[in-house]
N, C-alpha and C positions, 0 to 999 in steps of 0.2 A: 572940546571936539564937536564937530557937527556932523551928525548922521543924515544921510540923504536916502530918501525913499526912491528906490530904483525904478518903481513902476511910473513914477511921475516926474523923476528928476527934480523933486523938490525938497530943499532943506527942512529938516525938523529942529527941534529946540535944540540948543547948544548944551552939552554935558560938561559940568565944571570938572577939572581934573587938576594935575600937578602943572607946574611950570615947565614951558619949552620942551614938550615931548620930542624926543629924539628918534623914537621907533614906536610903530603899531604892529601888534601881532593879534592874531585871530585864532583861538581854540579850535581844534579840528571838528569839533561837532557844531561850531558857529554859536555857540550860546555866549560866549564871552569875548570881549575885547580887552587887550591889556596895552596901556601906554606906558613908556619909558620915560620917566620925568627926570632928565639930566640934572638940572641944578637942585633938584629937591631930594636926589637919592633914594627915589622910590619908584614903585610900579603901581599903577592904578588899574584895578579891575573893573570893567564896565559889563554890567548885565544886560544883553542885547534885548531881551525880551521887554524890559522896562525903560532901556536906554538910562539907566541910573548908576552912578558911580558907587563902588564899594571902598570900605576903608583902605588907604593906601597901604602898600607893603614896603618896608624899609630894605635897602640893598647896599651895595658898595657906594664907592665915591665916583661921581660923574659917570653913571650908567649911559650907555648909548647903543647897545646891541641887545638882541634877544631872539630866542627861538624855542618853540615848543616841541616836545617829543611827539611822535605820530600817535601814541596812546593817549595824549591829552593830560598826562598825569604831572608832568615837570616843566616848568619854564626856566630856562637857562638865561641870565642876564650878564652882559659883559660889563664890567666897571673899568673904565678906561684909565682913571687916575691911579688906582691902587693896584692894577694888574692882576684882577681876579675876575671870577665868575661866580654869581650867587645862584644855586639851585633853588627854586620856590615850588613846594609842594602844593599843587593847585587845589586840591580837594579841601585843604585846610587853610590854604593862603598864608602858609608860614615859611619863611626862608630858612634854608639850611646853612651849614658851615661854608664860608667861601672857599673857593678852590683857587690856588695860585695858578697863574698862567704866565704868559710873557708880558712884555711891555706894551702898554697902549693896546689892549684889545680893541678890535676894530669891527669884527663880525663874527656871527656864529652860524653854522649849519649844522643839521643832524641827519644822519643817514636815514634812509626810508625803513630800515628794520628796528630802528630807535636804539642801536646799542652803542653808537658813537657820536658825540658831538666835537665839532672842530671849530677852533677859536684861532683867527689870524691876528698875530700880534704886530702891529704896524711898526713899532720902533725897534724890534729885535730880529727882524727878518725871518720869523717862524711861525709855525702854525702848531698849536697844542692840540692834540686829542684828548678827549675826556671820556673815560668808560662810564656810560650812563648808570650801570648796575651798581657800581661802588662809588661814583662821583670822584674817582681818582683820576689825576692829571697823568698822562703818558709821556714818554719822551718827547721833546719838540722835535718838529719836521724842519730842516732848513728848506727856504723857498727863495723867491727873488727880494729884491729891495722894496721895503714898505708895502707889504701884502695888506690888502683892504677886502675888496669884495669877494665873496665865494659862492660856488653853486655846486651840488652834489647831482650825480645823474640819477634818473629814475630807476635805474637797476642798482644803484648804491655801490657801484664798483670804482667810481672815481670822483674825486674832489677837485674842482677846478678852483685855482687861486689866483686872482688878479694882484699883479705886482706894480703899483702905480708908480714907483720909482725905477723900475728897470724896463719899463716897456715889453712886458711879457706876462704870459700866463703859465703858471706851474701845475701841471696835473699830478694828483696824488694817487697812488694805488691804495685803495682802501684795505685790501687783503693784508698787507704788509706794513702800511703807513710809510711808503718810501716815495720820494718825489722822482718824476719822470722828466725827460728833457723839456725845457722850457720853451713854449711857442711864442714867437716874436709877433707884435702887434704894434700898431701906429702909437706914435709918442702921446704920452699923458692919458693913458687908459683910465676910465673913471669907473664903470659898471660893467657887470656881465649878467647874462642869463641863458639857460638852457631852453630849447624848444620843448613843448610838452611830451615829444616822443624820445627825446635825449639824443637826438642824431645830430643836432647843430647847436654849437655854443656861439653866441652873439656878444661881441665886446665893443663898447663904444670908446673911442680914442680919437686923437687929432682934433682937429677944429670942428670938423663936420663928418666924422666917418663911423661906419658900422662895420666890424669886420666878422664875417661867419667863419666858423672853424668846424670842420667834419671831426666829429668825436671819435669815429671808427679809425681814423688815422692820425688825429691830432695836426693836421695840416691847416694853416690859414687859407681862406680863399681870398678872392679880389675884394677889397672893402667897397661897401656900399656908400654913396654920398647922401647924407641927410640934411637936416636942418643944423643951425649953429648950436655948439656946445651940447651934445645929447648927454642927458643925464640919467635916464631911465628907459627899461624895456619892459614892453607887456605884450601878450598874446591873446589874440581873439580866438576862441573855438567855435568855428562854423559848422553847423550840421545841415547837410543838404537833404531834403526830402526825396525819397525815391518816387520816380513817376509811377502813376497807377497803371496796372496793365490794361 
């Protein structure tokens, strides 16, 4: 991994870690970065203050997704090949017993209150909720075909699930863990992201389209033409200075 000094946009020394990292997540306090090393079946913690890697943590088979609870205490790692999630106690760096979920877990999100983790199971068309307090899997939620990326609203009321095989997005009501009516999007959606205020969901799809969805109504708006094969979405927070009186 190569850290970059933001003030100068210059690369620092590369940090050795595991092979072919599939995901990188940052602790809420910014003190650690965790890389999910798919071929090695490990997670590598990196201490930000020194840019040094600590001993790798063993997880399940072919890990490819991860999310940290808002309190920074637990990292959940999805293991694609064995249909499980490994919880890691971050204070000690120790993995807990694996949690069985669906087939081919692809993504993990955690509600802002830290009570529930959601895991998309790409090969059985479900999402598995996990009770964070007990690390117990709850009944799976049916969604569209080949669920992949997910996003949770800032108020924690809705989880949006991108279904790459059925060209739609399934909203899940968090209070009841029930799916709502699927939202159609252009062919072959790839990723999604919520605006910081939670009012708009953006979905990439088609050859060069970005579809905005108003979360208050779950209605898609006219797609925006962008570059070829969009694969990621990010937001810039611009703060305007107030003019002096």
